[in-house]
N, C-alpha and C positions, 0 to 999 in steps of 0.2 A: 551832701545833705546830712543834716544832723538828726540824731535819733529822736529827739523830742518832737520833730515835725510829724513823723508818722503817728506818734501817740496823740498829738493834738488834733491832727486831721481825722483820725479814726473816731475820737470821742466827739469832736464837733459834728461829724457826719451822723454819728449815732444820735446825738441830741437833736439834730435838725429833723431827721426822719421820725424820731420818737415823738417830737412835738406835734407832728402832723399825722401820727398813726391813728388808724381806726381802732376803736375800743372793742369791736366785736366783728361779726360777719359783715361783709360787703356784697354788693351785687356780683353776679357771675358765678365762678366755680368755687368760691371760698368755702361754702358749706360742705361741698362734696369733698374737697381736699382735707378739711378738718375732720370730717367723719371717717373718711377712708384712712387717714393717718392714725386716728385714735383707735380704730378697730382693726387696723392692718388689713384693709380690704384692697380692692382694685378700682382705681379711678378710671374715668373715661379714657379711651384710646389716645396715646399708646400706653397708658397705665401709670406713667411717672413714678417708677419704683424708687429712684434715688430720693426724690422729694418726699415721698411718703415715709421712707425710713428716717430721713433727716428730721421730718416733722414729728415722728414718734419720739425721737431722742429729745427734741425741743420740749415736747409735752412732759417728758420725765424730769426736765431740768429747770425750766423757767417757771416763774410764779404767775398767778392770775388765772382767769378763766381759760378754757381750752382755746377759744378763738383769740384771746389776747396773747397767749403764748406764741401762737403761730404768726400773728401779726408782728410780734417782737422778733421772731426769726427773720422775717423779711427786712425789718429795720437793720438787724445785725448784718445780713448778707449785703444789703446796699451800702452800709457803712464800710464793710470790708472791701467791696468793689471800688468805692470811691477812694479808699486808701491805696489800693493797687494802682489806680489811675494816677494818683499823686506820685507814687513811687516811680512809675514809668516816666512821667513828665520831668521829674527832677533828676533822676539818675540816667535814664536813657537819652533824653533830649536836652538835658542840661538847662532846663528852663529856670529862670530866676524865681525866687520865692514869691514875689508879687505877681508875676505872670501866672505861676502855677496856682496861686490863690484865686485869681480871676477865673481860670479855666475850671477849677474845682467848684467854684460857686456857680458857674453856668451849668455845670453838669448836674449838681444836686438840686438845682432850681428848675431843671427842665421838666415839664409836666408829665411826660411818660415815666421818667425816673421817679418822680414824686408819687405817682399813682402806684406803681408796682412795689415801691419801697415802703408802703404804709398799709398794705393789705395782704391777706392770705392769697398768694399766687406763686406760680413756678418761675415767674420772670425775674424776680430778684436773684434767685439762684442761677438763672441763665446769665444775667449780667456779671455776677461774680465769677462764674466759670469761664466766660469768654475772656475777661480781663486777666484772670489767673493764668490761663494758658499762654496769653501773650507774654506775661512776665516770665513764665517758665522757659519759653523759647528764647527770650532775651538773655536769661541766665544759662542758656545752652543745655538745659536739662530736658533732652529730647524724649527719653523714655517716660519721665514723669508727665511731660506734656501730652504724650500719646495716651497714657493711662487716664489722665484727667479728661481728655476728649471723649474717651469711651464712657467714663463714669458720668460725666455731665450730659452725655447723650441719653443717659438714663433719666434725665430730668426733662430735656426738651430736644426734639429732633432737629429744630432749626439751627442748632449749633453746628451741624454739618455744613451749613452754608459758609462758615468761616474756614473750612478745611483748606481751600486754595490759599487763603492768606497765611494759615499756619504752615502749609507746605513750603511756600516761598521763603519764609523765615528759616525753616528747618534745613532746607537744602541749599540755600544761598551760600556760595563760597566753599562748598564741600566738594571733595574729590568723589569720583564715581564709587570708589570702594566705601567711603564713609556714607554716601547716599544709600548704598545697598544695606550697610549695617543698620542705618537708621530705619530703613523700611522694614527689615526683618525684625529687629527688636521692637520697633514701634508698633508693628502689627500685633505682636504678642501682647504688648502692654495695652493696646487699644481694646482688644477683645477681652482681656482680663477685666478692664474697667467696665466694658459693656455687659459683662456677666451679671451685673446688678439686675438685669432683666429676669434672671432666674427666680427672683422674688415673685413674679407674677404667677407662674404655675403653682408655686408653693403656697402662696396666699389663696389662690382660687381653689386649691384642693380642700381647704378648710370650709368652703362654701360660706363665705362671709356675707353679711347683709348687703354690702356694696360690692358687687362682683361683675363689673362691666365685661360683657363678652365671655365670661367664664373661661379664661385661658388655661384650663386645666390639662388640655392635650395639645399636641402640636398644631393641628389645623386651626384651633381656636386661638392659640397663642400667636400664631402668625397673623391671623385675622386682626387681632388687637394691636400687635406690634406695628403692622403696616397701615393701620387706621382705615381698614376697608369700609367701615360704616360711613366714613366721611369722603373717601376717595383719597388715595395716598398723597396726592399733591394739592389737595384742597384744604382750606381752613375750616369751612363749614359744610353742612349738608346741602346748601343751596347750589344750584347749577352754576358753573362758571360762565363767564361771558364768551361770546364768539371770538375766535382768533382773527381779528381784523386789525388793520393798521390804525384805524380810528380808536379802537378800544385800547390798543397799546399806548397810544398818545394820552388817552384819558388816565391810564394807569400811571404813566410817568408824571402827569400833572397831579394826580392824587398823592403820589409819593413825595413830590416837592412840597405840596401843601401840608402833608402829614409831618414832615420834618420841621417846617417853619411856621406853623399856624400860631405858635406862641413866641414871644420875643426871645426868651432864653434859648429855645431850640433854633430859632432863626440865626441868632448871633453865633451859636456854636457851629451851625452848619456852614455859615460863611467862613468862619475861621478855619474849619476843617478843610473845606474845598481850597481855600488859599494855601493851607499847609501842603496839600497834595500837589498843587501847582508849583510851589517852591521846591518841594522835595524831589521832583523829577530832574531838577537841575543841580542836585547835590549828589556827588558820588558817594559820600559817606552815608547818606540817608536813602539811597536808591532802593535797597532791598526792603526797608521798612515802607517806603512810599508805594512800591509795587504791591507789597503785602496788604497794606491798608486800602489801597485802591481796589484790589481784588475782593477784599472782604466787604467793602462798601457796595460794590457792584452786585456780588452774588447774594448778599443778605438783604439788599434793597431792591433795585429795579429788576434783577433776574428773578427774585422770589415772587414779585408781583406778576411779572410776565408769565412765569411758570404756572402759578395757580390761577391767574386771570380772574380774581374774585369779583362778584357782582358789585354794583355801585349803590346798593341800597343802604340806608342809614345803619341798619343792624350790622352788616358786614364792615362798613367803614368804622363803626365803633369798636368792633373786635380787632381790627387791624392796628389800632393805635399802639398796642404793646409791642407789635412786631417791628416798629421803627427803632427799637432800642439797639439792635445789633449794628445797623448802619450808623447810628449816632455814636456808638462806641468807637467805631473806626474813624469817624470824623473827629471825635474828642482826642484820639491818639495822634491824629494827623495835625490837629490844630497847633501844637507847640512849634512845629516847623514854620508855620505862617506867623505865629505870634513872635517867635524869635526874630524873624526878619523884620517885622513891623516895629517891634520895640527897639531893635538895633538902629533902625532909621530914626526913631524918635530920640534915642540916646545920642546919636551922632549930631543931630540938629539942635536938640534942646537940653541934653545932659541927662545924667543918671536919675536925678530927682524927678524930672519930667516923665521919664519912662516908668518909674515906680508909681508916679501919680496916675498915669494912664491905666496901669494894671489895677491899682486900687479902685479907681473909678469904675472900671469895667466889672470888677467883682461886686462893688456896692450896687451897681445898676442891676445886676442879676438878682441879688437878694431883694432889692426894692420891687422889681417886677413881680417876684414871687409873692412878696408880702401883700401886694395890692390885689392879689387874686385869691381871696380866702376860699372860694368854691373848690379850689384844687386840694384843700386840706380835707382829710378824712376824720379829723378830730371831732368827737361828739356825734359821729354818724352811726345811729342805731337802726337805720331804716330796715335792713333785711332781718336783723335779729328781732325787732318788734313785729315785723310782718309774720315771721315764723311763729312767734308766740301768739299773735292774734289768730292765726289759723288753728292753733291748738285750743284756744279758748272757744272756737266755733264748733269743734267736733265733740259730740256727746260721748260720755264714757262708754268704752267697749264697742264703739261704732266702727264701721269700715269707712275709709276715705280713699276715693279714687281720683287721681289727678289726670287731667287731659293733657297737660304739658306745662312748661314754664320752669326754667332752671331754678329761679329763686324760690319757687314753691317746693320743688322736690328736694333741693339741696339744703334749704333752711330747716326743713323737717328732718332730713337725714341727720343734720348736726344736732338738733335739739333732742331727737328721740334716741339716736344711736350713740352719739358721743356724750351729750350731757345727761342722757338717761331720763329725760322728762316723759311723762305720760306712759308709764309701763303698761297701762291697760291697752295701749296701741301697739305693743310689741317691744322687742329689745334686740340689741346686736348679738346677744348670747344665743338667741333662738330665732334666726331669720324667718323660719316658717310661721312664727307667731305674729309677724307684722300684719297690722290691719291698715297700714298706709301703703298704697301701691300706685304706681303709674300705669295708666291703661295701655301704654305702648309696651310694657314689659321690658324696659330697657335699663332703667336705673335701679329699681328694686327687683328682687327675684320675681319672676312671673308667677302669678296666681292662677293663670288660665289654663295651664297644661304644659306638658313637655314640648320643648322646641317651638314655643309659641312664636318667637321672632322669625323663624325660618319658614313658617307656613304662608301661603298666599294671602293677600290683603283681605279678600272677601271671606276666606275661611276664618281669618282672625276676627273679623267683625262678628261672624256668627258665634264663634267660641266665646267671645267677650260678652255678647248679649245673653247667651244661654247661661253662662256662669253667673252674671250679675242678676238676672231675673230669678234664678233659683235661690241665690243668696238673699235677695230682698224679701223672700218669704219668711225668713227667720231672724234676719239681722237688720239693724238700722244702717242705712247707707248715705254717706255724704259724698258730694262731688265738688270738684272745682273745674268749671268750664266757662267759656264765653257765650255758650249757646244754651238757653233753657230748654230747648227741644231736643237735646242730645239723645235722650233715651225714650223717645216716644214708643208706645202710647203712655208710658209712665210720665209723671210730671216732676219738675224740679222746683222746689220752693226756695227763693232767696233767703239765706240765713247768714247775714253779714257778708263775709268774704267767701263763703262757700254756699253750696246748695244742698238742700235736704230732699231725698227722693221720696215721692209719694206716688202710689199706684193709681190714685184717683186725683182729679183736679183739686188742689188745696183750697180750703176756705180762706176768706179774707182775714179772719181773726186768728189764723194759725201762724201769723208772722212772728218771728222771734227777734226782739229788739236788742241785738248784740252790739251795735255801734257805740253806745256809751261806755262799754267795757274795753274798747280797743285803745292801745297806745298809738297815737298818730304823730309821733315825733318824726321830723324830716319831710313832712308834707307841705310845710309852709314855704313861702317864697315863690319865685318864678321857676321856669324849667331848669332842670339840673344840667350841668355840662357833660355828665356821663350818660351815654345812650341808654345803658341798662337801667339806670335810675329813672330816666324819662319814660322807659317802658313799664316799670313797676308802679310808680306813683299814681298814674292815672287809673290803674285798676281799682284803687280804693273808690274813686269817684264813680267809675263805671258800675261797680258792684252796688254802691249805694243808690245810683240811679235805677238799677234793675229792681231794687227793693221798693223804691218810690213808684216805679211803674207797676209792680205787682199790687201795690195798695191803691193803684189808680190815683196818683197825685201827679198829674202831668207837669205842672209848673215846677215842683220840686225835682222831678226827674230831669227836666230840661236844664235846670241850674247845674245839676251834677254832671250831666253829659257835656255841657259847655266847659265846666271846670276840667273834666278829663281831657278834652281837646287842648285846652290852654296848657295844662301840665305836661301832656304827652308830646306835643310838638310833632316829631317825625317818627313816633313809635309805629312800627309796621302793623301791629295787630289792631290798632285803635280805630281807624276811620271807618272801615267796613263794618265792624261790630257796633260801634256807637250809632252809625247811620241806620243799621238794621233795627237796633233796639228802639231808636226814636221813631222810625217809620212804623213799627208795629204798634207802638203806643199811640201814634197819631191815628192809625187805623181804628184802634179801640175807641178813641175819642170821636172819630167820625161816625162810628156805628151808633154812638149815643147822641149824635147830632150836636156835639159840643164843638162847633166849628172854630170858635175863638181859641180853644185849647189845641185843636188839631193843626191849625195853620202853622204856628211857629215850629211845631215838631217836624212837619213835612219840609218846611223851608230849611231848618237846621240839617235834616238828613240829606237834603239835596246838596247843600254846601259841602258836606263832608265826603260825599261820594258822587262827584259830578258825572261820572260815567254811567250811573244808574238812573234811567229816565223815569222810573216809576214814582220816585219821591216827588220830583218836581211836577209830574202830571197830577199826583194827588193834591198838591198845593193848588194847582189850577182848578181842580174840581171843587175844592173847599171854597176858593174865592167865588166861584159860580154860586155855590149854595148860600154864600153870605150876601148875594146880590151885588157883588162888586164886579159888574160885567166887564168894564173896560180893562180892569186889572187882570181879570180871568183870561180875556182874549189875548192880552199882551203876554201872559204867561204861556198860553198854548203856542203862540208864535215863537217864543223863546225856545220851548222844547222842540218844536219842529225844525228849528235852525240847527240845534245841537245834535238832535237825534232824528234825522230826516226820514229814516226807514222804520221808525217806531210806530206801528199801526195804531195802537190804542189812543195815541194823542189825537189823531184825525177823527176817530169815532166820537170822542168826547167833545172835541172842538166843534165838530159839525153839529152835534146835538145842541150845544150852547148857542151857536149861531141860528139854528133853526128855531129854537125857543124864542130867540130875540127877533125873529121874523127878518133876518138878514139872509134872504134866500139865495141870492147869487153867490155870496161868499160861502154859504153852507154847501151849495152844490159843488163848488170847486174843491172844498175840503173833503167832502164825501167821495168825490172822484178820485182823489189821492188815496183814500182809504181802500177803494175798490182796486186800484192799481196794485196795492201791496198785498191784499188778502184774497181778491176774487170772491168776496163774500156776496151772495145774491141779495142779502138784506140791504147792502149798500145801494143797490139799484132802486130799491123802494124808497130809500131816503132821498136819493137824488131826484126822483119824480116828485116827491113831496116838496122839494126845494124849488121846483119850477113854477 
């Protein structure tokens, strides 16, 4: 391999990822990592000390805004990782330059690699670390590899899943004495690298504004290090699936779909599996084959089986980045299969044909990526604009309480703590001065009292209510929540993307028209391919619908609620909250006897939440009030079929039949109502129907 190759590949990879790089924050943990790195705080468990320290160095060296510099760090790390992949393919496996070019193109065009290589995330460093350790082991630098394993474990714990693969390469062909020497020296080197976690108690002792778990003493340090808040083997706080054969089959299917849901990943997976199959029959490659097979198994299927994560869209979206480690193993195994395939083409068609196939494969990978512009983060200001829109919504010197949402908490952490915007809301230099707080007391320092997180749930609720009620007497309070009745008996007035607290029901003319001042870049088009964007974008429409509902504009509210559903797709928070808001507005229209406005709201609410019988029942009642008798009766029949034990439907259905003088049918319906409720009044209605 010539020296210019590495130079060219490194710069080509850098240019490729830079072209698609996000200019600022993206959805997920980007804002948190940027703020924690800039302020030398503690990120969410397990703390990610190596990434935060590396990020701090990048902030000191690179040009541009803070978020741009950290995005640039991801670009450089993925470019470095791609270069190491090229080095291994050319030197270790002896792959031809054209075949290596095809494999490199497939890897950098793979959607998971494109995503983590163009945004602020720890996974670009994970990819680089995993490939670097493989290269160090190939060079027989065992102590350096052990040190790197410990150091990069300070970035992401999942790297330990490749430990069996690394062990096979390290111990293969070694005598017992050499194995013991490697183990002894490697253990020391590993723990030396792992000592990067000493950063956590040192940083926590400073009491920074971002201080997850406050690991300033041993119990708290261990709590953060082992991810106790999540469950040590779980990816998210959601409960794992039950351990059944059926669920394990579903996990295996999910894994296969995750690897191959895009063409570049599918081709790379097929080539990698072919390489593993070929490698088992090669004595020269057997150690590498077993190593990569072990790495693929433990970082892929075993990882999913161990955590057994739920199958909801949110978890599936979070899982996508975790397919990178098994894809790395397949990418390193692919040369063995490609070598065999190109050799067959070379024998049958000649050298030029083999080179042509390689070039065509690489061109195909680039073409497939070019035809999927949604995978690019270029021009993506969605989260940055969202955070700035929130700041525009909060009055000077007010308090802002967040009910949840990573993009809300982290975008504000970045803007206030890292970029130092809105000093009236606090600063990183004085965490106690922060007027932006999460109500769970998890991300920002708790404002509710000592050890708030460790108190029982009901006690926390009382502490929170007492503190906020007292604070509201002297301060202006804003909230962000999906429920306007969060703090009853006080009221929440929609104020753009946030809500303003009022102790009395707000007047209609107290509405604050903030929407014209928001930046709405990124809301256009259809549903985003990224789950977290699909979860964030509909909130704009939902919040605007809440504003229209407050002003009692049912038609406008319904338009926004429908837009939220269209944009959100599978967002978990969406359907129940939109259904509830539409149902409440429909009830207000019904109270005013505006049946034509109430009916579409109830029908919409029923479609979004089929399991809730009340919405469809209300639609039936409205049809009755509109004198659309047959449609009303058909509606009642539909509700009774879906919710056969829902007593109110029989009460209203029977009343409609009785008023229509359809006595025999009314008697049967009231009879069913009596069976369900044993209400004596039902017997009176049954006698009236005779």
